[in-house]
C-alpha positions, -999 to 999 in steps of 0.1 A, spaced: -752 -427 467 -738 -406 496 -702 -398 494 -681 -400 526 -674 -363 526 -712 -356 524 -719 -372 558 -727 -348 586 -705 -350 616 -717 -378 639 -726 -369 674 -703 -383 701 -724 -398 729 -712 -403 764 -704 -439 773 -737 -454 784 -745 -472 816 -732 -508 819 -765 -525 809 -766 -505 777 -730 -512 769 -733 -549 776 -765 -549 754 -746 -533 726 -718 -559 729 -742 -588 733 -747 -591 695 -719 -612 679 -715 -588 649 -710 -558 671 -687 -577 694 -666 -586 664 -665 -550 652 -653 -538 687 -627 -567 688 -613 -557 654 -612 -520 664 -595 -528 697 -569 -551 681 -561 -525 654 -557 -497 680 -565 -472 653 -595 -460 633 -605 -485 606 -625 -483 574 -660 -494 580 -660 -523 555 -630 -539 573 -650 -543 604 -676 -569 592 -681 -599 570 -712 -616 557 -736 -587 563 -747 -560 540 -739 -523 543 -773 -512 557 -771 -539 584 -735 -527 593 -748 -491 595 -774 -503 620 -748 -520 641 -725 -489 640 -754 -467 651 -760 -489 682 -723 -489 691 -722 -451 686 -753 -445 708 -737 -467 735 -707 -443 734 -683 -471 723 -673 -458 688 -672 -426 669 -673 -420 631 -644 -401 616 -640 -387 581 -603 -386 571 -592 -377 536 -627 -384 524 -629 -418 539 -653 -428 566 -636 -446 595 -648 -460 628 -628 -454 660 -631 -472 693 -633 -447 722 -609 -467 744 -600 -439 768 -637 -428 774 -648 -464 779 -619 -471 804 -628 -439 823 -665 -448 825 -662 -486 830 -627 -494 841 -613 -528 830 -644 -537 810 -631 -533 775 -598 -552 779 -616 -581 796 -643 -583 769 -618 -580 740 -595 -606 756 -624 -631 759 -634 -623 723 -599 -629 711 -597 -662 729 -630 -673 713 -619 -662 679 -586 -682 682 -605 -713 694 -629 -709 665 -601 -707 640 -583 -737 657 -615 -758 653 -615 -751 615 -579 -764 611 
């Protein structure tokens, strides 16, 4: 089992072109990961970013988000965290992230209201 402090530093990719970013956010699991990161406004432990998928599937989703330039992997005090690259995304694609997160938050609220 790989320990968090054994992970090599993850490369930081530039924010990709709009079609690549939208493709990365098209998947509901990745959109939820980005929504949770945005709402937290701070790096989050990986396991707090997903439900109902296994660790290897989550790793795949993190890789796609990293390669699109949306997140970066951090190791802090031996723990692996994911961080949303809000400033870089805003610079590359102004207004996109707040709009997408707002829509995802509305959808999540509506989904929770339906369950009640």
